N, C-alpha and C positions, 0 to 999 in steps of 0.2 A: 442485588449485586449491581454496582455502578460500573458500566462498561463505557470506556471513552475511546472513540475513534481517533487515532493519532495521525493516520496518513491514508489517503486513497490514491492509488495509481490507476490512471485511465489512459486508454489509447483511442485515437480517432484518425480520420483522414481528412485532409483539406479538400480532397476531391480533384486535385490537380498537382502537377509537378511545381515545386517551389524554387524560385531563384533566391537562395539564401543570402547571396552577396547583396542583392537589392534590398531584401527585407531587413538585414542587420543595420542598414543605413537609415531605415524608416522607423524601426522600433527602438525607442529610447531605452537604454539599459541592456539591449540584446548583445550577446557575445557570439562570435563565430570565428573559430580558428580551425579550419579544416585539416591542418597538419597535425593537430592534437586530438580532435574529435570531429566526426563527420556531420554532426548536427549543430544547429543554432540553439543556443541556450537563452531563453527569455525568462528572467526572474521578475515576478510581479510583487509589489510591496503590499497591495491590498486587493484581494486576499493574498497572504504570503504563500506563493506557489512558484513552481518552475515549470515551464513548458519546453520540451525539446521538439524542435522542428527539423525534419529531414527533407532533402531535396525531392524524395519520392512523394512527398505530401503527407507522409505519416507523422503523427504527433503523439507525444507522451506527456501527460500532465501528472505532476506529483506534488504532494504537499497539502492538498486540501483535506478538510476534516469531515467531509460528507460526500456522498455520491451526487447529491444535488449541486453542491458547489463545484465538483469536478466538471459536471455538464455545463454549468454556467461559465466557468473559466475557459473551457474549450471554445464556446460560442463567442466570448469576449475577444479572445485572441484572433479568431477567424474574422471578426468584424474589423479589428485593427489591421489585419493583413489585407482585407478587401479595400480599406481606405488607401492602401498603397497602389491600388489599380490592378491587383491580382484577382482574377475571378475564382473564388473559392465557394465551396458548398455552404448553403445557409442552414442546412439541416444535417449536421454530422451524426454518424452512428457512433456514439461514445460507448466503449466497452470497458467495464471495470476489470482490471487485471489483478489487483491485490488490495486488500483492506487490512490495515494493521490496527489493532485495538489493544487496550490495556485494562486490567482490573486488579482489584486487591481482594483476596479471599479473607483478609482480616484475621489471619491466624498463621502461625509459622508452620512450615511444611518440612517433614523429614524426607529429604530427597533420596537418601539411601534406601529407606523403606519403600518409597514409591517405586524406585527403579527395580528393586528385588521383587516386589509384589506384582507389578504390572508386566514384567518380562521385557526381554530385549527386542522382541519383534516390533514394538511400538515406542520404545523408550530408549533414549541415549543419555547417559550421564557419565561424564568424565570430569569431575571437579578440578582436576589438575589442569585441564585445558580450558574449561568454561564453567562459571559458577551456577549456571542454570541447567535444568533437566529438559531435554527436548522430548516432547510428548506428541506423538502423531495420532490425531483423532481420525478415525476411518470415515465416519459420516457425521457431519459434512467433512470433506477432506481438507483439513487445516492442520497447522502445526502450532503448538503452544509451547512457550518457554516458561517453565515454572521455576520460581526462585524460593529459597528457604524462607525469605521474609513473608511469603504469601502473595507476592506480586506475580502477575501472569501477563505475558505478551502473546497475543494470538495473531498469526499471520497466515496468508494464503487464501483467505476468504474472498469470494467475488460478490457476495451480498451481505449486508449488515445482519440479516436474519441468520446467516451461517455462523456469525460470531456468537450470537445469543445461543444457538443450538449447541455449538461446540463447548461453550463455557458450561452450559447445563449438563452436558455429557461428562465433562471432566469432573464436575462436582459430584455427579451421580456415581461415577466409577470410584472416585476417591472415598466417598461416603460408604458405599457398599463394601469396599475393601477395608473399612475401618481406619483409613489413613487421615481423615479429617473429622 
């Protein structure tokens, strides 16, 4: 089963209070409109990511395709901030908040049968509202969206190994129930 990481969201701290008014002038392409959003938005073209910087020093990185790249991007942005004269940490503690991944089970799924068989404690399926079935995996604690086409979106993981374990658990449960 090919699993593709689509997005990694990570948080970190610059280790100091940030003057966002000063930083927006120094970082090319940065946007800061405190009346609309309290953080500075810095979009990078390579790799294509976005970093949110807050005056508290907190940072949120989104859009990377791997945990390693999220770590690298946070460090790159901190180096750019340091070049503006702000003393920031050189060794940030980057915490993964969410990993979103996709896969294809390569077979159509009968979502009605899955919803009935697996029960309402862990499954939500309202096709009038949303075409996917929401499947809550207990261990690891992630949420998968299953679509009739066989496509699956998995979210809520904090480690890539959790995605692998969750997908294996989904396939195991559906197979044991005779649903795939």
